[in-house]
N, C-alpha and C positions, 0 to 999 in steps of 0.2 A: 504493500500500500504506500510505502514511503518513497518508492523509486520514482513515481511520476512527478511528485512535487520537487524531488531532488533534481531530476532531469530538466524540469521546467525552470528551476532556479539557475541551473547551469547555462541553459540557453539564454535566459534573461541576462545573466552576468556577461556572457559572451557578446550579446547584442549591445549591452550597455558599454562594454569596452570598445567595440568597433565604432559605436556612435560617438563616444568621447574622443577617440582617435581621429575620426573624420572632422569633428568640430575643431580640434586643435590644428589639424593640417590645413584646413581651409580658412582659418582665422587670418584676416588681412590687417596688418598694422600700418603698412605703407602702400596704399593703392597705386600711387604714381610709380613707385619702384617696380611693382609687379607688372604694370603696364609696359614699362621700358623693357623688362625682362621678356615679356611676350613679344614685343617688337624685335628684340635681338634674336629670339628664337625663330621668328617668322622669316627674317631676311636670310637666315642660313638654311632653314628647312625647305623653302620653296624650290630653289635651284637644285638642292641636294636630292630632294624627293623625285623631281623630274628626271635627274640623271640616273638615280638608282632604279627607277622604273625601266629605263632603257637597258640598264645592266641586267635587270631581271627578265628582259624579253617581254615586258608587259606594256599595255597602253600607257602613255605619259600620265594621264589623269589618275590612274590607279595608284600611283605613288602618293598623291594627295589624299586619296581615300585611306591609304594605309596610315598616313600621319594622323588623320582625324581619328580613326579607329583606335590606334595605339595610344594617343594622347588621352582620349575620353576614358577608355577602359582602365588605363593605369591610374589616372587621376582619381577614379572612384574606388579602385580595389588595391592599388599599391600602397606602399608605406613611405617611400622616399619622396619628399615634397619637391625636389628639384629635377628628378630624372625625366628625360625626354625619350619617348618610345615612338618608333615609326619605322618606315622603310630604311634598311641599313645595307651599306655596300659590302659589309663583311659576309652576310649570308646570302645576298642576292645571287652572286655567281655560283654559289654552292648548289642551289636547287635549279638554277637556269641550265647549268651544264647537264644535269640529270633529266630535266623535263624536255629539253630540246631533242633528246633521243626518242621521246614518246610522241611529240607533236610539234609542228612548226610554230615558231614564236609568233605572237599576236593573233594566232588562230583561236577560234572559240574553244577548241579542245584544249589548247595550251592554257588558256585562261581558267578553264574549268579545273584542270589538274593543279594549277597553282593555288586555286581556292581550296581544293581538297587538301593539298599539302599544308597550307596555312592553318586550317582547322586541326589537322593531325598534329602539327607542331604545337599549336596552342594547347591542345588537350594534354600532350605529354609534359609540357613545361608547367602547366597548372597543376597536374597531378604530382609532379616533383615537389612543388610548393606545398600542396595540401598534405602530402605524405612525409614531408620533411626529409626529402631524399637528395638535398643539394650536394651531398658528398659525392654524388656520381661525377660531378664536374671535376673533382680532385684527381681523377685519373688522367687529366690533361695537365702535365707538368709545365712549368714556365718555358723550358726549351721547346717542348712540343707546340705550345701555343705560339711561340715566336716564329717557329718554322712554318706553322700552319698559316699564320697571317701573312708571312712573306710569300708563301705559295699562292694565297688568294690574291695578293698584290700583283703577282706575275700574271695570273689569269685576267685580272681587271685590265691591265695595260695591254696585253695581247688582244683582248676582245675589242679594245677601243682603237687599235691601230688603224683599221680601215676607216673609221669615222674621222679621225684627226688627219688622215692623209688624203681623204676624199676618194677612197677606193670602194669597190662593191663589197657588200657584206660577205664574210667568209664563215663557214661552219666547220665542225670537225675538231680534232685534237689540237692541243696547243702547238705541237710541232707542225702539223699541217697548216694551221692558220699562219704561223710565222713564215713557212716556206712559200705559201701563196702570196702573202704581202710582199715579201722581198722580191719575188719573181715579177711583181707588177709595179714596182716602185716608179718605173718610167711613166706610168699613167697617173701619178699623184697629181692632185689639184692644188695649185699654188695658193689660190684664194682660201681654200679650206685650211691648208697648213698655216697660213698667216693668221687666220682667225683663232685657231687652236693655240698657237704660240703666244699671241697677244693676251688671250683670256687667261692662259696659264700664268703668264707674267704678272697680270693684274692680281690674280688670286695669291700668288706667292708674295708679291710686294705688299698687299694688304695685310697678310699674315705677319710679315716682319715689321710693318709699321705699327699696327695695333690690331690685335685679334678681334676687336669689336667692329672693325671696318668690314662690311659685307662684300668682300672681293668677288665672291661667286655671283652675287646678285648684280653687282656693277658690271661684271663681264657679260652676264646674260642679257641685261637690258641694253648695254652698249652694242654688243654684237648683233642683237636682234634689230636695233634701229639702223645699223649700218647695212645689214643684209637687205632689209626692207626698202631703205632709201635708195640704195644703189642697185637694187634688183639683182643681187648676186646669184640668186637661184638660177638665172639664165646663164650664168658663167660656171655652172656645175656645182655650186655650193648646196649641199643637201640640207633641207630644213625639215622640221617635224611635220609640217603640212596640216591640213584640217584634222582635228581630233575631236572625238566625242567628249562632251563635258556636261552631260546631264546627270540625273540622279543615279546612284549605283544600282546595279541589277542584283537585288538581294536573293540569297539562297545558293545552294550548291546545284550545279547543272551538269548533265551528261557525265555522271560519275557512277561507279559500280564497285563491287567487291574486287574485281580484277584490277581496276584502277588504284584502289587503296593498297593492294599488295605491291603495286608497282612503285608507288610513292613512299611507302612506309620506310624502307631502308634509308633513303636520303632525308626523310623527315626526322628520323632518330638522330642523324648526324647534325642536322640544322638545330634541333632542340638542344643537343649537347653544347653546341657553340653559343646558342642564345642563353643557356643557363650560365655558362662560364662568363660571358661578357656582361650579362645583367648583374650577376653577383659582384663582379669586380667593379663595375661602374657604381653600383649602389653603395658598396662599402667604402670605396675611395672618396666619394663626395660627402658621405656621412662623416668620415674622419676629418675632411677639410672643413666642413661646416659645423662640426662639433654637435651633431644630433644623432639620435638613435634610429635604426631602421630594423624592420623585420624582413629579412631576405626571402623567407618563405612566402610572405604576402606579396613581395615584389614579383616573385615567379608567377603567382596567381594573376597579378595585374598584367604582366607581359603576356602570359598565356591567353588571357581573355582578350587582349588586344589583337593577337593573331587570329583567334576564332572570329572576332567581329570583322576583322579585315577580310578573312576568307569568305565569309558569307556576304560581303559587300562587293565582291568582284575584284578584290585586290590580292595581296600576297602576304607572306609571313613578316612579322615585325620583330624588332629587337631594341634593346636599350642602346642609346648612342652616347658615347663619351664626349664627342665633340659638341653635340647640341646641349647636353647636360652642362658642359663647361660654359656654354654661352649663357644659359639661365643663371648659373652660379655667379659668373663674372658680372652680370648685370644686376645682381642683388636679389634675384627672385628667391623666395623662401617658401612659397606655397604652390599647390597645383594649379592655381589660377593663371600662372604664366603659360603653362602648356594648354590649358583650356581656352585662354584668350587667343592664343595663336591658332588653335584648331577652329575656333569660331570664325576668325578672319578667313581662313582657308575655305571653310564652307561657303562663305559669302563670295569668295573669288572663283570658286569652281564653275559657276554658270558663265563666267567671263573668260574661261580658259581658252576660248577660241582665239584670243589675241596672241597665243603662244605659237601660232602656225608658222611664224617666220623665225622661230628660234633655230639657230644653226645646230645641226647634230654635232658639229665639231666643238661647239661650246660645252655641251654636256660631256663629250668625250674628254675635253681638257679638264673639266671639274673632276671627273672620275680618275683621271691619271694623277691629279694632285692628291686625291683621297688615297689612292694606292701608295703614293710615296710616303704618306703619313703612317701607313700600317706596315710598311717594310722597315723594320727596326734594325738598321745596320749595327748600331751601337750595342743593342741587346745581343745580337748574334756574336759580336766581338767579345762581349763579356762572358757569354757561355763558352766560347772557344778558349778564352783565357782561364776559365775556371776548371773545365773538364773536357777533354777531347771526345770522350764517349758521348757525353750529353750533347756536345756540338754535332756529333754524328747523327744523333736522334733528330735534332733540329734540321740538319741538312737533308736527311732522308725524307722527313715530313715535307719540307719545302719542295723537293724534286718530285716526289710521288704525287702530291697535291697538284702541282703545276703541270706535270707531264702525263699523269695517268688518270687521277680522279680524286675528288675530295674524300669520298668514303674510304677508298683504298689507302689514301695517305694517313688519315686518322687511325684506321685499323692497324696499319703496319707500325706506326709510331707508338701507339699504346701497347701493342704486343711486344715490341722491342723494349719499351720501358719496363713492362711487367717482368720480362725475362731478365732484364738487368737487375731489378730488385731481387728476383729469385736467386740470381747468381751471387749477389752480395750476401743474402741471408744464408746461402749454402756454404759460404766461405768466411764465416766470422773469425776474427782473430782471438786466440786464447792468450790473454795477457798474464805474464808472470809478475806477481805483485810484491812490493816491499813496503816496510813501515817508514813513514817520514820521521826522522829523528826528533825526539822530544814531544811527540804527539801520539795519539791512538789512531791516526788516519793512515790509510794505505792507498798506494797508487802504483801504476805500472812501473817496473824498473826502467823501462825505456825512457821515462820522463826525467830520470836522474834524481838525486837527493832523496834516495830511499834505499833501505837495506833489508835483506831477508833475515828472518829469525832462524838460527841454526836448527836443523832437523825438521823444519816445517816448509813445505812447498805450498804456496798460495797461488791459485789460478782463478782468473776472472773470465767467465764465458758469458758474455752479455747478449745472449740470443736464445730463443726457444730451441730445445734439443729435439729435432724431428728427423724424419727419414732422409731428407736431402742433405743434412750436414753432419750426420753421425760419423761417417767415415772420416771427414775432415776433423771433427772433434777428437776422435780416437787417435788420429795421426799426430795432432799437435800435443795431445796429452802424453802420449808415449815419448815424444821428443823432449818435452819438458821434464819428464821423470828421468830420462836418460841423461840429460844435461845436469840435472841436480845431483844425481848419484843415487843414494839410498835414503830417502827421507823417512823420518819417523812417523810423520803425519802429512796427509794431504787435505787442504782446506779449499773447497770450491765456493767461490763467491757467486751465488746464483741469483743475485738481485735482478738481472736481466733475463734469466731463464724462467719466463712466466708461463711456459707451457712445456709439456713433455708428452710425446706421442708413444704408441706402443713400441715402434722401432727404437726410439730413443731410450725407452725403459729397458729394453733387452740389452742394448749396448752398455748402459750404465750398470746393469746387473753383472755383465762380463767384467767390467772394470773392477767392481767390488770383489768379484771372485779372485781375480789376479792379484789385486792389492792385499786381499786377505791372506793369500798364500805367502806373500812377501812380508806379512806382519806390518803393513802400513795402515794406520788408523785414518778413517775418512770422516770429515765433518763438513756440514753445509752451513754457509753463512747467508743470512738475509733471504731465506726462502719465503716466498709469498704464499697466500692461502691457496691459490689455484694449483701451484706446484705441489704443495703438501697433499692436496686431494689426489693428484696424479700419482704421487709416490705411495700413498696409502692403497689406491686401487691396484697398483702393480706389485705390492708387497715389499717394495724397496724401503719404505719408511721403517718397517719392522726390522729389516736387516741393518739399516744405518743406525736406528735408535733415535727416539725423540730427544734423548739427552745429548745427541750430537748435532742438533739443530741450534744454531746460535744467532742472536740478534745482530751481531756485527762481526766483521773479520777479526778485529782485535780480540774480541771475546773468545772466538774460536781458537785463535793462535795461543792465547794465554792458557786456555784449558788443555790444549793438545800438545803444546811444546814439551819436549823432554825436560826432566828436572834439571839437567846440567845446563840447559839454555838460560 
């Protein structure tokens, strides 16, 4: 009888908590500042969303739909008050490369598949948030993410080469696209190249002068006016041309279970990238702004944005570090900045017909600049300086993503990283320990300034003892015993041995047998509760004796050292 009132109280408390959080997030203390933040976001978002739409192989206006869907859904459901969600150049080429194998870009079938993929990505990301499974993203280490982003940057640049050179569109692999472009360089359009170079120069100059200067918007407006005024379309300069700009076509169309099975693999990869980027963006700006966030709620907000975008005829969305930085730099502290920008975009969509004279080269130049921002040369150099193997992971990820495919690149890199971790855990170092003079503290002899107690060999094995490392453990143990001579007692510091499997217990039993024949007493220091349970189940605790379990290495040595020591 008491369960229903209890459940009702729990739901009421949760609803009250969410309501209080919403009121706090939407409370405006500086309306003018929030308005400026919305404007700063708007001038960056419009050209970026148009460019990303082209990168995704979707109609230009669909990027604006994605921005509105992501902004509204995240403002209502997310926790970070500054984060901007919308079409993103990191994930656009990921699904575009996969979907173009299933349908031609801009075709109704392609748009339908992109919508299905967006809904699938949104559901996966939202489920990760609801089930508190954000740890999944931790399988992508920093070197892997760095290599992945660099590979995506290569894909973006290669895909934009025909647009910025004024050449016909090319499809196929990265290598095929490059070979085709290079074989047709003689047909490049000078006007198109000039527009791309000037727009790129404007964007770079604006970034270096002041990040608040909307270089991309200036380049878009300026190049559009020049192309329209000089009628450069007659000189071979490609433009967007007439584009639909009515209300979105809500719902999922022309989809089936077969289509779902086709898009699910790449949806999982895109969802993993969205989770990683969203978590990193939310936490980074929360730290900078000194406020708290609930990353699980942020996943729900971003996921809902993708679902809404998918059923609006658009594509998957992601958190944007660049746009979030624009909001933060302008002083925005509430979701009203994102909502304000979204409202203005909704008002502008019916007038999107004015974009017909936007040069394709302009959007290509903006995307090339975005690609340069995610190819982190310094980070790759830092990884190389730190560890050659991890640099190899980054390089393999870069090459496989760029030359083979995104899913394959992520899969290969994660597999190699897991194998590397397995290799390291299967080859842990057994440290020979000594006491620091004048103290009760012990440290590896290799660090110096420590000495052994005569008659006692102390070894630290800071790893679970399991089937993959038992041979290595036994080899190093035998070597240490041989080097020491004939110890009176062996003390194993097992603070890091938090687990013991059946194979490990058998090997430890053999060690006890051999040391027993040699009359060497064995003691364990700092054994945790889980290890004690494993020792009990295997019968080893009875053989070792609970009186030979010690709270510290020094206590064990003091108890087991020969009297003459």
